[in-house]
VOPAGU-2260 file (C-alpha; in pm, 1 decimal, decimal comma):
REM VOPAGU-2260
SITE   aa  ch    i         X         Y         Z
SITE  MET   A    0    2131,5    3548,9    -150,9
SITE  THR   A    1    1833,8    3618,0      95,6
SITE  GLU   A    2    1493,7    3411,7     137,2
SITE  ALA   A    3    1292,0    3618,9    -106,4
SITE  GLN   A    4    1496,2    3536,2    -334,5
SITE  TRP   A    5    1465,4    3121,2    -257,5
SITE  THR   A    6    1268,9    2940,7    -404,5
SITE  LEU   A    7    1184,3    2522,4    -366,7
SITE  LYS   A    8    1010,0    2251,9    -549,7
SITE  LEU   A    9     782,8    2011,5    -435,9
SITE  ALA   A   10     631,4    1710,8    -578,5
SITE  TYR   A   11     283,0    1587,6    -411,9
SITE  LEU   A   12     224,3    1211,1    -528,7
SITE  TYR   A   13    -101,3    1163,0    -629,3
SITE  PRO   A   14    -300,5    1413,9    -475,9
SITE  ASP   A   15    -630,3    1306,5    -587,4
SITE  GLN   A   16    -641,5     926,1    -478,3
SITE  MET   A   17    -371,6    1003,9    -101,7
SITE  ASN   A   18    -570,2    1224,1      89,0
SITE  ILE   A   19    -700,8    1170,0     383,5
SITE  TYR   A   20    -758,3    1251,1     736,9
SITE  GLY   A   21    -701,7    1659,6     663,3
SITE  ASP   A   22    -299,5    1487,3     515,2
SITE  ARG   A   23    -357,9    1799,1     261,6
SITE  GLY   A   24    -318,2    2030,8     537,4
SITE  ASN   A   25      82,7    1926,9     532,5
SITE  ILE   A   26     123,2    2079,0     184,2
SITE  ILE   A   27     -75,3    2412,7     359,1
SITE  ALA   A   28     118,6    2419,2     592,5
SITE  LEU   A   29     413,5    2433,6     484,1
SITE  GLN   A   30     288,1    2673,5     191,2
SITE  GLN   A   31     199,9    2934,6     479,3
SITE  ARG   A   32     539,3    2869,7     630,3
SITE  CYS   A   33     758,0    2969,2     294,0
SITE  ALA   A   34     519,3    3264,4     230,1
SITE  TRP   A   35     541,1    3372,3     579,1
SITE  ARG   A   36     979,1    3444,9     541,8
SITE  GLY   A   37     915,6    3488,4     155,2
SITE  ILE   A   38     994,3    3139,5      -5,1
SITE  ALA   A   39     847,6    3047,4    -335,3
SITE  LEU   A   40     704,8    2736,7    -280,2
SITE  GLU   A   41     636,1    2511,8    -634,2
SITE  ILE   A   42     389,4    2252,2    -567,2
SITE  GLU   A   43     412,7    1966,4    -830,7
SITE  SER   A   44     130,9    1751,6    -852,8
SITE  VAL   A   45     243,9    1354,7    -925,3
SITE  ASP   A   46     -70,3    1221,3   -1121,8
SITE  VAL   A   47     -35,2     853,9   -1327,0
SITE  GLY   A   48     103,2     880,2   -1630,1
SITE  SER   A   49     292,6    1210,3   -1506,6
SITE  ARG   A   50     646,6    1196,6   -1558,6
SITE  VAL   A   51     869,5    1393,9   -1354,5
SITE  ASP   A   52    1213,0    1500,5   -1319,0
SITE  TRP   A   53    1275,7    1446,3    -947,6
SITE  SER   A   54    1638,9    1625,0   -1008,2
SITE  SER   A   55    1474,2    1933,9    -964,7
SITE  CYS   A   56    1196,6    1825,5    -661,1
SITE  ASP   A   57    1378,6    1938,4    -351,8
SITE  LEU   A   58    1074,2    1803,2    -149,0
SITE  ALA   A   59     798,8    1556,5    -194,2
SITE  PHE   A   60     499,9    1441,0       0,7
SITE  PHE   A   61     297,2    1108,4     -31,2
SITE  GLY   A   62     -23,9    1121,4     176,2
SITE  GLY   A   63    -252,9     842,7     333,8
SITE  GLY   A   64    -564,3     700,1     185,7
SITE  GLN   A   65    -846,0     417,5     195,8
SITE  ASP   A   66    -686,8     106,5      67,2
SITE  SER   A   67    -897,7     124,8    -284,5
SITE  GLY   A   68    -741,6     475,4    -374,8
SITE  GLN   A   69    -364,0     335,9    -290,2
SITE  ALA   A   70    -474,6      -1,1    -484,1
SITE  LEU   A   71    -535,6     278,9    -780,2
SITE  ILE   A   72    -199,2     414,3    -773,9
SITE  ALA   A   73       5,9      92,9    -658,2
SITE  GLU   A   74      80,5      41,1    -945,7
SITE  ASP   A   75     201,2     326,1   -1156,5
SITE  PHE   A   76     414,8     426,5    -864,6
SITE  LEU   A   77     603,9     149,7    -888,5
SITE  ARG   A   78     648,3     133,5   -1259,4
SITE  GLU   A   79     683,9     529,9   -1296,9
SITE  GLN   A   80     885,6     684,3   -1059,4
SITE  ARG   A   81    1036,7     399,7    -806,6
SITE  GLU   A   82    1391,6     432,9    -986,8
SITE  PRO   A   83    1364,6     791,3   -1029,4
SITE  LEU   A   84    1274,3     861,4    -658,8
SITE  THR   A   85    1484,6     564,9    -584,1
SITE  GLN   A   86    1787,7     775,7    -707,5
SITE  ALA   A   87    1592,8    1145,8    -589,5
SITE  ILE   A   88    1610,5    1003,0    -201,1
SITE  GLU   A   89    1991,5     832,6    -300,2
SITE  THR   A   90    2087,7    1231,9    -365,8
SITE  GLY   A   91    1892,8    1422,0     -94,3
SITE  LEU   A   92    1569,8    1466,6    -190,5
SITE  VAL   A   93    1368,1    1568,0     187,5
SITE  MET   A   94    1038,5    1339,0     155,7
SITE  LEU   A   95     688,9    1345,2     417,7
SITE  ALA   A   96     502,1     995,4     332,2
SITE  ILE   A   97     247,7     959,2     568,7
SITE  CYS   A   98     -14,5     637,3     621,5
SITE  GLY   A   99       4,1     433,0     274,5
SITE  GLY   A  100     244,9     616,2     130,0
SITE  TYR   A  101     518,1     480,2     392,6
SITE  GLN   A  102     361,0     121,0     349,8
SITE  LEU   A  103     450,7     174,4      17,3
SITE  LEU   A  104     789,6     274,9      56,2
SITE  GLY   A  105     901,7     -36,3     213,1
SITE  HIS   A  106     964,8    -352,5      76,5
SITE  TYR   A  107     599,4    -538,9     114,6
SITE  PHE   A  108     261,0    -563,9     208,2
SITE  LEU   A  109     100,6    -879,0     326,0
SITE  THR   A  110    -232,6    -824,9     392,0
SITE  HIS   A  111    -498,1   -1052,5     638,3
SITE  THR   A  112    -564,7   -1301,7     345,1
SITE  GLY   A  113    -218,0   -1358,7     300,4
SITE  GLU   A  114    -177,5   -1134,8     -82,8
SITE  ARG   A  115     191,5    -994,9     -70,3
SITE  LEU   A  116     168,5    -664,3    -245,9
SITE  PRO   A  117     479,8    -537,2    -336,5
SITE  GLY   A  118     643,4    -187,8    -182,2
SITE  ALA   A  119     919,7       8,9    -362,8
SITE  GLY   A  120    1143,8     -53,6    -161,6
SITE  ILE   A  121    1330,7     242,0     -38,5
SITE  LEU   A  122    1233,0     154,3     287,8
SITE  ASP   A  123    1345,3     -96,7     572,4
SITE  VAL   A  124    1032,9    -163,7     638,5
SITE  HIS   A  125     741,4    -384,2     609,7
SITE  THR   A  126     356,7    -387,1     686,6
SITE  VAL   A  127     155,0    -691,1     784,7
SITE  GLY   A  128    -221,4    -632,4     768,4
SITE  GLY   A  129    -389,1    -721,7    1104,5
SITE  LYS   A  130    -776,3    -732,7    1163,1
SITE  LYS   A  131    -823,8    -432,9    1432,2
SITE  ARG   A  132    -794,7    -121,2    1328,9
SITE  LEU   A  133    -502,5      85,8    1571,6
SITE  ILE   A  134    -678,1     395,8    1625,1
SITE  GLY   A  135    -693,6     728,7    1832,4
SITE  ASN   A  136    -492,5    1042,2    1864,5
SITE  ILE   A  137    -139,0     933,8    1935,2
SITE  VAL   A  138     177,8    1083,1    2098,8
SITE  VAL   A  139     528,7    1058,5    1984,2
SITE  GLU   A  140     864,6    1143,6    2151,5
SITE  THR   A  141    1118,0    1219,8    1896,8
SITE  THR   A  142    1492,4    1387,1    2009,7
SITE  ARG   A  143    1751,5    1670,9    1835,0
SITE  GLN   A  144    1917,7    1373,7    1752,1
SITE  GLN   A  145    1640,5    1252,0    1525,7
SITE  ILE   A  146    1521,5    1645,5    1451,6
SITE  PRO   A  147    1841,9    1872,1    1461,0
SITE  THR   A  148    1616,4    2236,1    1413,7
SITE  CYS   A  149    1421,4    2165,5    1731,1
SITE  ARG   A  150    1560,9    2376,2    2038,4
SITE  GLU   A  151    1437,6    2132,4    2305,5
SITE  GLU   A  152    1666,6    1777,0    2380,1
SITE  ARG   A  153    1330,5    1609,2    2325,0
SITE  LEU   A  154    1011,7    1667,8    2105,0
SITE  GLN   A  155     673,1    1552,9    2183,5
SITE  LEU   A  156     483,2    1525,5    1823,7
SITE  VAL   A  157      91,7    1465,4    1809,9
SITE  GLY   A  158    -151,6    1313,3    1556,8
SITE  PHE   A  159    -426,2    1104,0    1469,1
SITE  GLU   A  160    -353,8     726,3    1339,2
SITE  ASN   A  161    -580,3     507,0    1197,6
SITE  HIS   A  162    -446,5     172,0    1060,2
SITE  SER   A  163    -495,1    -178,6    1019,3
SITE  GLY   A  164    -105,5    -276,6     903,6
SITE  ARG   A  165     147,4    -337,9    1160,5
SITE  THR   A  166     453,2    -155,7     981,1
SITE  TYR   A  167     786,4    -337,3    1101,7
SITE  HIS   A  168    1154,8    -227,7    1089,6
SITE  GLY   A  169    1496,1    -344,0     989,4
SITE  ALA   A  170    1799,6    -226,9    1015,4
SITE  GLY   A  171    1816,2       5,5     720,5
SITE  VAL   A  172    1627,1     277,3     958,8
SITE  THR   A  173    1576,7     494,3    1251,1
SITE  SER   A  174    1283,2     510,3    1411,3
SITE  LEU   A  175    1116,2     892,3    1390,4
SITE  GLY   A  176    1032,9     796,7    1775,3
SITE  ARG   A  177     943,6     578,6    2054,2
SITE  VAL   A  178     479,8     595,9    2107,7
SITE  ILE   A  179     365,5     793,5    2492,4
SITE  VAL   A  180      76,0     768,2    2416,9
SITE  GLY   A  181    -115,4     504,1    2069,5
SITE  TYR   A  182      24,5     258,2    1953,6
SITE  GLY   A  183     246,0     336,4    1668,3
SITE  ASP   A  184     390,8     191,5    1406,6
SITE  ASN   A  185     235,8    -186,1    1497,6
SITE  GLY   A  186     153,1    -166,1    1841,3
SITE  GLU   A  187     439,9    -387,8    1977,3
SITE  ASP   A  188     737,1    -225,3    1990,8
SITE  GLY   A  189     701,1     153,9    2090,4
SITE  ARG   A  190     821,7     270,3    1743,8
SITE  ALA   A  191     670,3     515,5    1550,7
SITE  GLY   A  192     769,0     584,5    1209,4
SITE  ALA   A  193    1093,4     577,7    1078,6
SITE  MET   A  194    1325,6     761,5     914,8
SITE  TYR   A  195    1652,4     679,6     596,6
SITE  ARG   A  196    1824,0     988,1     445,3
SITE  ASN   A  197    1603,0    1242,3     395,2
SITE  VAL   A  198    1291,8    1074,7     446,5
SITE  ILE   A  199    1106,2    1058,4     724,0
SITE  GLY   A  200     764,9     772,3     708,3
SITE  CYS   A  201     472,0     760,8     980,7
SITE  TYR   A  202     120,9     713,3    1007,5
SITE  LEU   A  203      50,8    1085,9    1206,2
SITE  HIS   A  204    -224,3    1201,7     999,9
SITE  GLY   A  205    -385,4    1485,3    1156,8
SITE  SER   A  206    -237,2    1658,1     949,7
SITE  LEU   A  207      77,5    1628,2    1139,9
SITE  LEU   A  208     245,6    1962,7    1013,5
SITE  PRO   A  209      30,9    2237,8    1106,2
SITE  LYS   A  210      57,1    2048,6    1465,1
SITE  ASN   A  211     422,5    2017,7    1512,4
SITE  PRO   A  212     592,6    2321,8    1307,9
SITE  GLN   A  213     918,5    2242,6    1430,3
SITE  LEU   A  214     907,9    1920,4    1233,4
SITE  ALA   A  215     794,3    2124,1     937,2
SITE  ASP   A  216    1072,1    2351,4     923,5
SITE  HIS   A  217    1333,7    2121,0     960,9
SITE  LEU   A  218    1163,0    1960,9     590,3
SITE  LEU   A  219    1203,1    2338,7     516,3
SITE  LEU   A  220    1534,1    2339,3     612,3
SITE  LEU   A  221    1674,7    2061,6     480,0
SITE  ALA   A  222    1502,9    2115,6     110,8
SITE  LEU   A  223    1646,9    2533,9     111,4
SITE  GLN   A  224    2009,3    2305,6     260,4
SITE  ARG   A  225    1981,4    2041,7     -23,8
SITE  ARG   A  226    1944,8    2340,4    -307,6
SITE  TYR   A  227    2081,8    2633,1    -180,6
SITE  GLY   A  228    2397,5    2436,5      71,8
SITE  THR   A  229    2431,9    2381,1     399,1
SITE  SER   A  230    2488,8    2745,0     467,0
SITE  ALA   A  231    2136,4    2854,9     439,1
SITE  VAL   A  232    1925,1    2937,8     659,2
SITE  LEU   A  233    1581,7    2951,5     781,4
SITE  PRO   A  234    1480,3    3198,4     958,5
SITE  ALA   A  235    1264,1    3222,2    1266,5
SITE  LEU   A  236     866,4    3236,3    1311,1
SITE  ASP   A  237     711,3    3328,5    1610,7
SITE  ASP   A  238     510,7    2969,7    1658,5
SITE  ARG   A  239     383,7    3073,2    2045,1
SITE  LEU   A  240      50,8    3029,4    1935,1
SITE  GLU   A  241     125,8    2651,6    1753,4
SITE  LEU   A  242     309,1    2513,5    2027,4
SITE  GLN   A  243     103,5    2615,4    2340,4
SITE  ALA   A  244    -172,7    2401,6    2099,8
SITE  GLN   A  245      85,1    2133,9    2068,5
SITE  ASP   A  246     189,3    2167,4    2470,6
SITE  THR   A  247    -190,4    2165,4    2525,5
SITE  MET   A  248    -267,0    1876,0    2301,8
SITE  VAL   A  249       1,7    1704,7    2439,3
SITE  GLN   A  250     -54,9    1716,5    2837,9
SITE  ARG   A  251    -444,3    1675,1    2713,0
SITE  LEU   A  252    -374,6    1284,0    2577,2
SITE  ARG   A  253    -108,4    1266,8    2879,8
SITE  GLY   A  254    -312,6    1341,2    3130,5
């Protein structure tokens, strides 16, 4: 089967409420990188009250939102989507979750007023609210061990973070990478992002995937291999301009 015959399906969770700081750009980047390769990417919006056949999905995206937007969808997410989404993740569903979506995949969010808000418990993380927001551009160094499609041994991802929640990792996740510039998940231990099976959660807005085509292709390759087998290969693209922009941003922030 050639890539022109390939089709992938992406579930976009709560696009109206969970779309902040350019998060929708991640969907656009995945669409375009598929289109350049002749891969059809079908997108299904998961809204409040939606019934989803998660077994038919290859990819999922869960963006960030204002606290008010997150509150609107949290109950529906836990009631309607948690159980079938968990089952899909355990069988290889590929997922990227940013900020509020990342927090909702964890065990709980303890607000700065002491209220404990439940999460899905899919990722072994928990979040504690702080009074100071962690804001600014961020550089995260990851490795080929975390992102196997990376040509370099080490890869520096760029993004933008804006969160008051401090997320702490348990033993059931591995870190996406270490903070080079910025705060990361909690501003304390140098960790940024959590990974479990084919799920990545992090605080990198900006949006993340257009700035880091290596990560976008990592997700697409995992999705292709989930649907078509491990022999599926993602055709290379000419990313010279994207990589030049990425490197310029890294050097500017580090220098």
